[in-house]
N, C-alpha and C positions, 0 to 999 in steps of 0.2 A: 958534883960529878958522879958520885956513887948513884945517886936517886936517879939522875938522868939516864944512866946506863942501865938500871933495872928496869925504867919504864921502857927504854928502847927494846931490851930483851924480852919483855912481855909482850910488846907489839909485835915483834918478829914471829914469837910463839903463837900468837892468835892468828898471823896471816898464814903461817905454815899449816896450822890445824883447819883454817877455813880453805886453804888451796887444795888440802888431801881430802877433804870431805866432798861427797858427792850428792846432790839433791835434785830431783826432777819429778814432774807430775805430768799425768795424762789425764784429760777430761774427754767426755764424750762429744764427738761433732753434733751428735743429735741424739735426744733420748727416746726416738723411735727407730727400730730398725728397719731396713727395707725388706720387701719381699711378701709373700702371702702370709706370715705369721707377724706381721707390723702391729697389728692392733693386740695381739696376745701377750706381748712382752713390752718392757719399758726399761731402758738403760738408766740405771739410777745416777743422777746429775750430781757427782762429786768430783774433787781433785784427788786423783789415785796416785799413791807414791810409787816410783819406779824402784824396784829391788836390784841392787847391783851385786853380781857375783864375782868371786876372785878370779874366775877364768874369762872375764870379759863379757859373759852374756848377762842379759838383763830381762826382767819379767814386770808385769804389772798384773794385778787381779782387779777384775771389774765386777761390780754387782748388777745382776739383772732380776727384774721383779716380775712375776707373773701376774697380768691383769685379770679382770673377770670375764674377757671375751673368751668364748669357748674355742676349743681346738678340734681340727677335723680328725682326730684319732684319740685313741684311749691310752694312758700311759703303758698298760700291759700289752698293746700291739704296736708300738712304735720302736723303730731302730734307727740308728745313725745313718744319715744319707751317704756319708763317706765310707762306710763299712764295706768290707769285701764280701762279707756273708751277712745277709740279712735274717738268716734263720727263719722263723715262722711268723715274722713281722707283717702286718697288713699295711703299714705306711712307713715312709722313711722321712726322717726330717733333719735339720741341723743348722748350725750358725757359722758364718762367715764373717770375716772383719778386713778392714782396711785401716792401716797405720798411716797418719799424716804429719807432715811438719809443720812448722810455725805458719808457713805460707800456704797451707793446704794441699801443698804437693804430696803425692801419694808415695810412701816409702815402700810398702809391701801389702799386697792384697792375697787373701786366701778366701775362695769361694766355699760355700757350704759343701758342695760336692766333693771337694778336694780337702777340706780342712778335717784331718783326723787328730789334730792336736787337741789335747784336753778332751778326749773322748768321752771319758767317764763324767766330766763336768758338764759336757754338752748334754748328754743323757738325763743327768739329774735335773737340768733346767727344762728339759722336754716334758719331765714328769712333775714339775712343781704344780701345786695346788693353787688357786687364785689367791693372790694376797702374799703368797710366799716369795723369798728372795734367795737366789742362789748366786753362785760366782763361777767365773771363767778366767783363767790365767793365759795370757799371752806372752810368748817369749820373742826376743829380739836382740840383735847385736847392739854393743855399746856405741859402735861408730856412728850409728844413726837412731837416735833416741826420738821417738815421736812425741808431740804435744797433743795430739787428738787421735781418736778412733771411732771409726763408724761400723756399725754391724749390719749384717744381711741375714735373710733366713731363706730356707728352701723345703718345699714339701713335695713328695712323690707317693701317690696312692698305689699300692701294689694289689690289693682286691678287698673284698667285703668279708671273707670266711663264709660260713654258713650262717644265713640269715633267715628269719621268718617274717613273711609280709602278711598284712590283713587288708581287707578290703573288698573290691569286686570287679567282674567283668560286666560292664553294664549293670543291669539290674540283678545279676546272679553273684551272690556272695560266695567267696572262697573260704576254704579251710586247709590246715596242714600245708601252708605254701612255703616251702623251703627251698632256698636257691643259693647259689654261690656265685659271684663274678671274680674272675682272675683277670685283673687288668694289665698285668704284665704279659701273660700268655693270650689275652684278649679271648677269653673262652667264658661260656656261661653253661651251668648245668643246675637243674632242678625239678621239682614235681610238686603237684598240688592236686586237690580234690574241690569239686564244687560242694557247697553246703548240703546239698541233697544227695550226694554221691554215697554208695554203700561202703562200709569199711574195706580198705584195701584197693579199691578203684581209683587209682592214680592216673594222672596224665603227667608226661614227662616232657621237659624242656631242654633244648640244647641249641647253642647258637654262639653269636660272636659279639665282642664289646668293640665299638668303633671309636670316632673321634672323641676327644675330651676338650671341652669348653670350661674355662674357669671366669666366673661373673660375680663380683660382690661377695667374695668368700664362699661360693656355692661351685661344686665341681659336678659337671653334666656330661655323661657318656651317651653316645648313640649306642643303641641296642637293637639286634635282629636275632630273633629265636624262632624254631619251629617247634612245634607240639606234636606228640605221638602218643599213642595209646599202650605202648610198651610191647606191641606186637608187630612193630614195623608199619604200622599205617599213620600216615601224617593226617593229623586233625585239624591243624591250624597254623597261623603265622603271627608272631608278634612283632611289631615295630613300633618304637618308641625311645624313651629316654629313662637312664637310671641317673637319678641326682642324689648327692650328698649335699644336704642342705641344712639350714637353722632357720627358725622363725624371726629371730633378732639376734644381735651380737653376743648376747649372754645367755641364750638358750641353747641347749645341746644339739648337737647334730643328729639327723637321722636320714635314712634312705626313702626315697620315693621311685615308684615305677610307673610309669604313665606312657599311654599311646594307644594305638588301634590294633585290634586283633581281628583277624579274617578266619572264619572256620572253613571247615571243607566243603561247605556248601556256597561259600562266596559271601556270606552275610558278615557284614562289619560290626565291631562292637568296640567301645571305649572301655579301657582298663584303668584303674586308679588304685594303687597299692602303696603300703607304706610300711616301714618297720618300727620298732621301738627305739628310742634315743639311744646312741651309742653307749655301750657300758652297762645297759640295763638288760 
């Protein structure tokens, strides 16, 4: 009798402890995030335990690995795309997420542009070196605990800063070709010399940035600029494209400026210029 009573009490105690404990896991819906940085990051495929707080809030911390695919910005020039103040950033980027239940139904979605949660963690992820792994913590209510999570990415280019280009206009090589493109305000300003120009003899560029096209990880802007001699005389017009591109997935991005130049005599020339790789 006593033995049976002790066994029953032990069973009740185990049931009570089991009933009071909470355990849940979240797994990635895909190891590849959506959006322009899909190839640059990998969601580590694990079962992530949900953390339960006394106030009813829950959280889960997900690992994200940086691949060896190059990014269209440098760690020093990127800011969070959901930030209210971009400061001196030349690019904005970030992560969004969607929480899903067991049937794949969406519980909650935050786009990268509006996701200012875990801002510090997001920035750390954007600054990871290839092969490094970071973390992002997602919070949600205990009433709807997700079973899966999907991630998305976004990028917005703000400008080039001051860059130097090398190359030529037709057969004429150039030097000291320094120019800046402001994609937000759609402005271009720069100056350059022909290789045979005397010191201080610059030609000045002023113009507009037009439509953006994205293709296979390349960012291409239409460009229209006029050239003057610094004394009010228009000496030519540039029409063409500024492209932020890479030769392969794993090589650094760089800028190219290509198109047609018409001088004040109406003669047409082809120009082909490029920058050093980003960060160099």
